[in-house]
N, C-alpha and C positions, 0 to 999 in steps of 0.2 A: 155748437162746435166751439169748443173752450180750448184754444192754445195758449201754453202757458210756458214760458222759458225761467229755469231756476238754475241758481247756483248748484252744482254738483257736491257732493260730499264722499267722503271714505267708503260709504256704503255703496256707493255707484262703480265702485272699480271694476267690478265684473259685468256690470252694463256698459261701461265705457269700452271694455275689451272686447264684449259681443260687437259694439257699435263698429269699432276699428277692424275686426274681422270682417263684417259685411262691407264696408267701405273696401276694403283690400281685395275682396273677392270684386266688386263693381270696377276697380281700378286694374284688373288683370294681374295683380300684385300678392295673393293672397300668402304664397311661399316666402315673402320679405318681412311678415309679420313674426316677432320674435318676442313682443311683449307676454307679458304673464300677468294675472289679475295681482299679485304681488308687486310687480315692478311699476304699474300703473298706480297700485296704491302710495307706494313709496315716492314715486317722482313726480307724480301732481299733487299728493296730499301728505307728503313728508315733511319735514321742517327745513324750513328755508326755500323750499319751492318758489319758483318765479312762474310756473305754470299752473294756468286755472283752467276749468273746466265747466261747462253749462249743460244742462240736459232739457230737452224740449218734449213738452208733453202735451198729448191731446185727451180731453177726457181723461185724465189722470193717468195715463198710459205713456210710457216715454215712446217716442216716435225718433228721435232723431239726439244729436249732441253736437257740441263744438269744444275744440280745445284750442286756446290761446296762450300769448305771453306779452310782455311788453319789449320792445326792442328800442333804439335810441338813433336819432338823426341827427348828425353833426351839423347838417347844413341848418336844419329848422331849429336847433339847440332844443330840441323836445323830445319826450318818448313817441313811440308809435305802438300801436296795437297790430300784433301779426297773429294771424288766424292761421295756425298749424293745420287743423282739420275740420271740416263740418261734413256731417252725414244726416241725411233724413232717410229712414225706410223706404223702400221702394215703393210701397203700396200707399205711402202718405205724400208723395211727391205731387206738386201742385195743390197742396191742401193749405199753403201759407207758412208752414213750419220752417221752412229755410229762410224766407223773410223776416219770421218773427227770430230767428237766431240771429241773422245779421243786423236787424235794428237794434236789438238788445246789446250785440257788442258795440255797435256805433253809437249806442248812449254811453257804454262804459268807457270808449275811446274819448267822447267830447267830455263826459264827467272827470276824467282824469287828465285832461288838458293836452291829449294827443294831438299831433301834429299831422297822422296820417293813420289810416287801416287799410292793411294790406294783406293780400294773400297769393297763392301760386294754384294755378288750375291746368292739368293736364291738355294738351294743345288738341287732342282729340275729343275730349268731353264736350261737345257742341251743346247740348242742353243746358250744362252748367254756364258755358260761355254766354250764350243767351240772355240767359236768367241774370246773371251778374252786369250784364250792358244794361239789361232793362232799368236797372238800380241806379245807373248813371256811372258804375266802374268801367274804368280804361285800363285796356291792358298796357304793360311796361315794355313796349317793344325795342326799346334801348338796352335793356339789360338781359344777359344770360345767367342764370343761377347755376351755380357751382357747388357742389360738396366732396367732402372726403370722408369715406367709411372705410370700416374694415382694416384689411391690412395697409392699405394707402394711408390711412389716419395715422396709426401706429407707427409705419415707417417715418412720416414726417415729423412724429412726436419724438420719435427716439433718435433723429438723426442728428 
């Protein structure tokens, strides 16, 4: 069984969208996916994009993906790697694909001199939480994530 993680390219835009939709179904949020193949192609692979993607393959067949970008820690004075999404096809969970994706990204973070590698997980996703803990990851209990989207984002921008 050969699991390989590779950098995604423009031709993977449709595949990434497929995995995004599968992830949204798993997270019970399919109605929140507005991305299109074109918007993924432009936002990840367009000129000046700071977003990156990788594809995980087993025996040459795509079984998962991850999307990430670099953020910054003023306290560390270093960049960090933020994992936006990681998904492994349902039939391949437990195959080592998730660990291969995280290991690949950890190496990217170390090679780029990042001070941290972070991500978020839904509080009900016990299998993922247990998996992350098994790798030594620790929850950020003191922090609560916030976001502005849609009309609230527009309202603040226009105020």
